C-alpha positions in Angstrom: 173.9 29.3 321.7 172.3 32.7 322.5 168.6 33.3 322.9 168.5 34.9 319.4 169.7 31.8 317.6 166.2 30.7 316.5 165.9 34.0 314.7 169.5 33.9 313.4 168.5 30.5 311.9 165.9 32.3 309.8 168.5 34.5 308.1 170.6 36.3 310.5 170.0 39.7 312.1 167.6 41.6 309.9 169.0 44.3 307.6 168.3 47.9 308.6 164.6 48.4 308.2 163.2 51.0 305.9 162.9 54.4 307.7 159.5 55.6 306.6 157.7 57.1 309.5 154.0 57.8 309.0 153.4 61.3 307.9 152.0 63.7 310.4 148.8 65.7 309.9 145.8 67.1 311.5 144.1 64.6 313.7 140.7 63.6 312.4 137.8 63.9 314.9 137.0 60.9 317.1 140.5 60.1 318.5 143.1 61.8 320.5 146.4 61.0 322.1 144.6 61.0 325.4 142.0 58.6 324.2 143.3 57.1 321.0 141.6 55.1 318.3 142.7 51.4 318.7 143.5 49.1 315.8 144.1 45.5 316.7 145.6 43.4 313.9 145.5 39.6 314.6 147.3 37.2 312.3 146.1 33.6 312.2 148.9 31.1 312.8 152.0 33.3 312.2 155.3 32.2 313.7 157.5 34.5 315.7 160.4 34.3 313.2 158.3 34.7 310.1 158.5 38.4 309.2 161.4 40.3 307.6 161.7 42.5 310.6 162.1 39.4 312.7 165.1 38.3 310.6 163.4 35.9 308.2 165.5 36.0 305.0 162.8 35.2 302.3 159.3 36.0 303.4 158.2 39.3 301.8 156.7 41.6 304.5 157.6 45.1 303.5 154.6 46.7 305.1 155.0 45.0 308.5 158.8 45.7 308.2 157.8 49.4 307.8 155.4 49.2 310.7 158.3 47.9 312.9 160.3 51.1 312.2 157.4 53.1 313.7 156.6 50.8 316.6 158.0 49.1 319.7 158.8 45.5 318.4 158.7 42.8 321.0 161.0 39.8 320.8 159.7 37.9 323.9 155.9 38.0 323.3 153.9 34.9 324.1 150.3 33.7 323.7 148.6 31.9 326.6 147.9 28.9 324.4 148.8 27.8 320.9 145.2 27.3 319.8 143.1 29.9 317.9 139.9 30.5 319.8 141.2 30.1 323.4 144.2 32.3 322.5 141.8 35.0 321.2 139.7 34.5 324.3 142.7 35.5 326.5 143.4 38.5 324.3 139.8 39.9 324.6 139.1 38.9 328.2 142.5 39.5 329.9 142.1 36.0 331.5 143.8 32.7 331.1 141.8 30.2 329.0 141.1 27.8 331.8 139.4 30.6 333.7 137.1 31.7 330.9 134.9 28.6 330.4 136.2 28.5 326.8 139.5 26.9 327.2 139.4 24.6 324.2 139.2 25.0 320.5 135.8 26.1 319.1 134.2 26.6 322.6 132.2 29.8 322.7 132.4 32.3 325.6 129.8 31.6 328.2 126.9 33.9 329.0 127.9 36.9 331.2 131.5 37.0 330.0 132.7 40.6 329.4 135.3 41.4 326.8 137.4 44.4 325.7 135.1 45.9 323.1 132.2 45.9 325.6 134.2 47.8 328.2 135.3 50.3 325.5 131.8 50.8 324.3 130.8 51.9 327.8 133.4 54.6 327.5 132.1 55.9 324.2 134.2 53.8 321.7 132.7 52.6 318.5 133.7 48.9 318.5 134.0 46.8 315.3 135.4 43.4 314.3 136.0 42.4 310.8 137.2 38.9 309.8 137.9 36.1 312.2 136.6 36.5 315.8 136.1 33.0 317.2 134.5 34.0 320.4 130.9 32.9 319.8 127.7 34.9 320.1 128.5 36.3 323.5 131.7 37.9 322.2 130.2 39.1 318.9 127.3 40.8 320.7 129.7 43.2 322.5 130.7 44.9 319.3 128.7 47.7 317.6 129.4 46.0 314.2 130.7 42.6 313.1 131.6 41.9 309.5 132.6 38.5 308.3 135.5 39.4 306.0 138.7 41.1 307.0 138.6 42.9 303.6 135.6 44.8 304.9 137.8 47.0 307.1 137.3 50.1 304.9 133.5 49.6 304.8 133.6 49.4 308.6 135.8 52.5 309.1 133.7 54.6 306.7 130.7 54.0 309.0 132.4 55.2 312.1 130.8 58.1 314.0 132.8 61.3 313.6 132.6 62.2 317.3 133.7 58.8 318.8 137.0 57.1 318.9 137.0 53.6 317.3 138.2 50.2 318.3 138.7 48.0 315.2 139.8 44.4 315.5 140.9 42.9 312.2 141.0 39.1 312.3 143.0 37.9 309.3 142.4 34.4 308.0 146.0 34.3 306.8 148.3 32.4 307.1 146.0 29.6 308.3 145.8 26.5 306.2 144.9 25.3 303.6 147.4 26.7 301.1 146.5 27.3 297.4 149.0 27.6 294.5 147.4 30.8 293.2 147.5 32.8 296.5 149.8 35.4 294.8 150.6 36.2 291.2 154.3 36.2 292.4 154.5 33.1 294.6 157.4 32.1 296.8 159.9 29.6 295.5 160.0 26.4 297.5 163.8 26.3 297.0 163.9 29.4 299.2 162.0 27.9 302.1 163.8 27.8 305.4 163.1 24.4 307.1 163.4 24.4 310.9 165.2 21.3 312.3 162.0 19.8 313.8 160.7 19.2 310.2 162.0 17.0 307.4 163.7 19.0 304.7 162.1 17.6 301.5 160.1 18.9 298.6 156.6 18.4 300.1 157.6 20.3 303.2 159.3 23.1 301.3 156.3 23.5 299.1 154.0 23.8 302.2 156.3 26.4 303.7 156.2 28.3 300.4 152.4 28.3 300.5 152.5 29.6 304.1 155.0 32.3 303.1 152.5 33.4 300.3 149.7 33.9 302.8 152.0 35.8 305.1 152.8 38.1 302.2 149.1 38.5 301.2 148.3 39.5 304.8 151.2 42.0 304.8 149.8 43.6 301.6 146.4 44.0 303.1 147.9 45.6 306.2 149.7 48.0 303.9 146.3 49.0 302.4 144.9 49.7 305.9 147.9 51.8 306.9 147.8 53.8 303.7 144.1 54.6 304.3 144.9 55.7 307.9 147.5 58.1 306.5 145.1 59.5 303.9 142.5 60.1 306.6 145.1 61.8 308.9 144.4 59.1 311.5 147.9 57.8 312.1 148.8 60.2 314.9 145.7 59.4 316.9 145.5 55.6 316.4 147.2 53.0 318.6 148.1 50.0 316.5 148.8 46.5 317.9 149.9 43.7 315.6 150.1 40.2 317.0 149.5 36.5 316.1 147.2 34.1 317.9 149.8 31.3 317.9 152.8 29.9 316.1 153.0 28.6 312.5 150.6 25.7 311.6 153.2 23.0 311.3 154.0 19.9 313.5 155.7 20.8 316.8 154.7 24.4 316.4 151.0 25.3 316.6 149.3 23.3 319.3 152.4 22.9 321.4 153.9 24.7 324.4 157.3 24.9 322.6 158.4 28.4 321.6 157.6 27.6 317.9 153.9 27.3 319.1 153.6 30.0 321.7 156.1 32.7 320.9 154.7 35.3 318.5 155.5 38.6 316.8 154.1 41.7 318.5 154.4 45.3 317.6 152.8 48.4 319.2 152.7 51.8 317.3 151.5 54.6 319.5 152.6 57.9 318.1 153.9 60.3 320.6 154.0 57.6 323.3 155.8 54.5 322.2 159.3 55.2 320.8 159.4 54.4 317.1 161.9 51.7 316.0 162.5 50.5 319.6 163.0 46.8 320.4 162.0 45.2 323.7 163.2 41.9 324.9 160.9 42.1 328.0 158.5 39.3 328.6 154.9 40.1 327.6 151.9 37.9 327.3 148.8 38.4 325.1 146.7 38.1 328.3 148.2 41.6 328.9 146.5 43.1 325.8 143.0 43.8 327.1 144.1 45.5 330.4 146.8 47.5 328.5 144.4 48.8 325.9 141.9 49.7 328.5 144.6 51.6 330.3 145.6 53.3 327.1 142.0 54.5 326.7 142.2 56.0 330.2 140.0 53.3 331.8 140.3 51.4 335.0 141.4 47.7 334.7 138.7 45.3 335.9 139.9 43.2 338.9 138.8 40.0 337.1 141.5 40.4 334.5 144.7 38.3 335.1 146.8 40.3 332.6 149.1 43.2 333.5 149.0 46.8 332.3 151.9 47.0 329.8 151.5 50.7 328.9 154.6 51.6 330.9 156.5 49.0 328.8 155.1 50.6 325.6 156.5 53.9 326.8 159.8 52.5 328.0 160.6 49.3 326.2 163.5 48.5 328.5 161.3 48.1 331.6 160.6 44.7 333.1 156.9 43.8 333.1 157.0 40.1 334.1 159.2 37.5 335.6 157.2 34.7 333.9 154.7 34.0 331.1 152.3 31.1 331.7 151.2 28.6 329.0 148.7 25.9 328.5 147.3 23.4 326.0 143.8 21.9 326.2 141.6 20.2 323.6 142.6 21.1 320.1 141.2 18.5 317.7 142.4 15.9 320.2 142.5 16.0 323.9 145.6 17.1 325.8 146.5 18.9 329.0 149.7 20.8 329.3 150.7 23.6 331.6 153.9 25.6 331.3 155.9 28.5 332.8 158.7 30.3 331.0 161.1 33.0 332.3 163.6 34.8 330.1 165.7 31.6 329.7 164.1 28.5 331.1 160.9 26.8 330.3 158.9 24.3 332.4 156.2 22.1 330.9 153.9 19.7 332.8 152.2 17.0 330.8 148.8 16.0 332.3 148.4 13.4 329.5 151.9 12.2 328.8 150.7 9.2 326.8 149.2 11.4 324.0 151.5 12.7 321.3 152.2 16.3 321.3 151.4 17.4 317.8 148.1 19.0 317.0 145.9 16.5 315.1 144.5 19.2 312.7 148.0 19.3 311.2 148.2 15.6 310.7 146.8 15.6 307.2 149.6 17.9 306.1 152.4 17.1 303.8 155.0 18.0 306.4 153.4 15.7 308.9 153.3 12.8 306.4 157.0 13.4 305.6 157.8 13.1 309.3 155.7 10.0 309.7 157.2 8.3 306.7 160.7 9.2 307.8 160.0 7.8 311.2 158.8 4.5 309.7 162.1 4.4 307.8 164.1 5.2 310.9 165.3 8.3 309.1 164.5 11.0 311.7 167.0 13.0 313.7 166.9 12.6 317.5 165.2 16.1 317.7 162.6 15.2 315.2 161.9 11.9 316.9 160.9 13.7 320.0 157.6 14.5 318.3 156.7 10.8 318.5 157.9 10.1 322.0 155.2 8.2 323.9 155.0 8.4 326.8 156.2 11.9 327.1 158.0 12.9 330.2 155.6 14.1 332.9 157.8 17.2 333.3 160.0 19.0 330.8 162.6 21.6 331.4 164.5 23.5 328.7 167.4 26.0 328.6 166.2 28.1 325.6 169.5 29.9 325.2 171.6 26.7 324.8 168.8 24.7 323.3 166.5 27.1 321.3 164.6 24.3 319.6 163.8 22.6 323.0 165.2 19.2 322.1 167.1 18.4 325.4 164.9 17.8 328.4 166.8 18.8 331.6 164.0 17.8 334.1 165.9 14.7 335.2 169.3 16.4 335.4 170.3 17.0 339.0 172.3 20.0 338.0 169.0 21.8 337.2 167.0 20.5 340.2 166.8 23.9 341.9 165.6 25.6 338.7 163.1 22.8 338.1 161.7 23.3 341.6 161.4 27.0 341.2 159.4 26.8 338.0 157.3 23.9 339.3 156.4 26.0 342.3 155.5 28.9 340.1 153.3 26.7 337.9 151.5 25.5 341.1 151.1 29.1 342.4 149.7 30.3 339.0 147.2 27.4 338.7 146.0 27.9 342.2 145.5 31.6 342.0 143.8 31.5 338.6 141.4 28.6 339.4 142.9 25.9 337.2 141.7 22.3 337.3 143.3 18.8 337.1 143.0 16.9 333.8 139.8 14.8 333.8 138.7 11.8 331.6 140.1 12.0 328.1 137.8 13.0 325.3 137.1 10.5 322.6 138.8 11.6 319.3 140.5 10.3 316.2 144.1 10.8 317.2 144.9 7.2 316.4 144.0 7.5 312.8 146.7 10.2 312.2 149.4 8.8 314.4 149.1 5.2 313.3 148.7 4.5 317.0 145.6 3.3 318.8 144.4 5.0 321.9 141.7 4.1 324.3 139.2 6.4 326.0 141.6 7.0 328.9 145.2 8.2 328.8 146.6 4.6 329.0 149.4 3.4 326.9 148.7 3.3 323.1 148.3 0.0 321.3 149.8 -0.7 317.9 147.8 0.8 315.1 145.7 -1.9 313.3 144.6 0.1 310.3 141.0 0.6 311.5 139.3 4.0 311.8 
């Protein structure tokens, strides 16, 4: 199998995208190609395959598909962690979650933390966030304006000072759960859902996927509104647009995991006059690179405290190589876990600090798709790949060939034919952890994982006991 097979699974190579470049026009005051306005669009739980321009056959995303024709589209973009708030922390700080003091879900940034909008404000940018932010008061205080709803983007932009460039972050709440049947007047048909092989293909799972598709489409339509407004205001040519997701889709073995379904995300960069429209880059890039890259695009010096790399050269020339590796992690996300990972263009290494804890994110364990998996497991009806979700204990180390095994079902860590590759990635994981100040897993937090897994855990990471129906 080739490295594109995950996307081929979702409908084959995408049809030729609509060629509809944004119209030119006189640049409005406040932005220039030398110091552009910056628009950061962050989807909430959008998988890397789940846009038309990324080869999904049924999800309706005409506005993002159009944006792709005007942007550099990245096919090897990764988050640092598949969890909402620490992933966003990396985007805004340019640092790995374990080095921010806010490495786990819902943990706010500590006092003294500096983030992207604060740096930009010092250089004259007017900085605004609308919608989801998830950084706590320290993060919010570094914006000039924070509005709760992503639908307030127009209200925010109409307040911008005419003589200053703007930085606008739009934190969409779509396609995060829960899903409602009335999201769209023209909802997706569950019969058209594309079920990945780590989920059970049944009616409840297909219905959940259709609800997810509807929220992706709703987000896409809002992005279309924003882009049309930029065109009407003659702001397209002077605005750098980044579209990205904070993690993979909110389904078992995706969000909350270090598998590609959890950490590989769509990313597009439109930078008129600088980034070649319609280009595709397969170079590795991490969302920890966003803050330093946007500072560089604004003509600013990158702070030494940032771990991320300046990707503006890659934006200009999408065939350049930015990284040899991306680095991954999983910490507390509704239940405690500790994973560290390293991925190159082909191979992925995962180290499980708590191998006796199941890998799925427990906030997904009330979902229909999870229940379908659990019920099928109890009937001995799962495939070998699906059963890996319930493997306890997990291997202390995992190694995958993502070209031959794009779903990461076959662990090669114990295969002597891959010992040299395992050692190389293991050494890189150690180097990264040491140079970025990582820490060993400590005592396990108390949580309710046993209720959802039908397995009983103690306070430590010891072997689970049979579920007794309590809790």
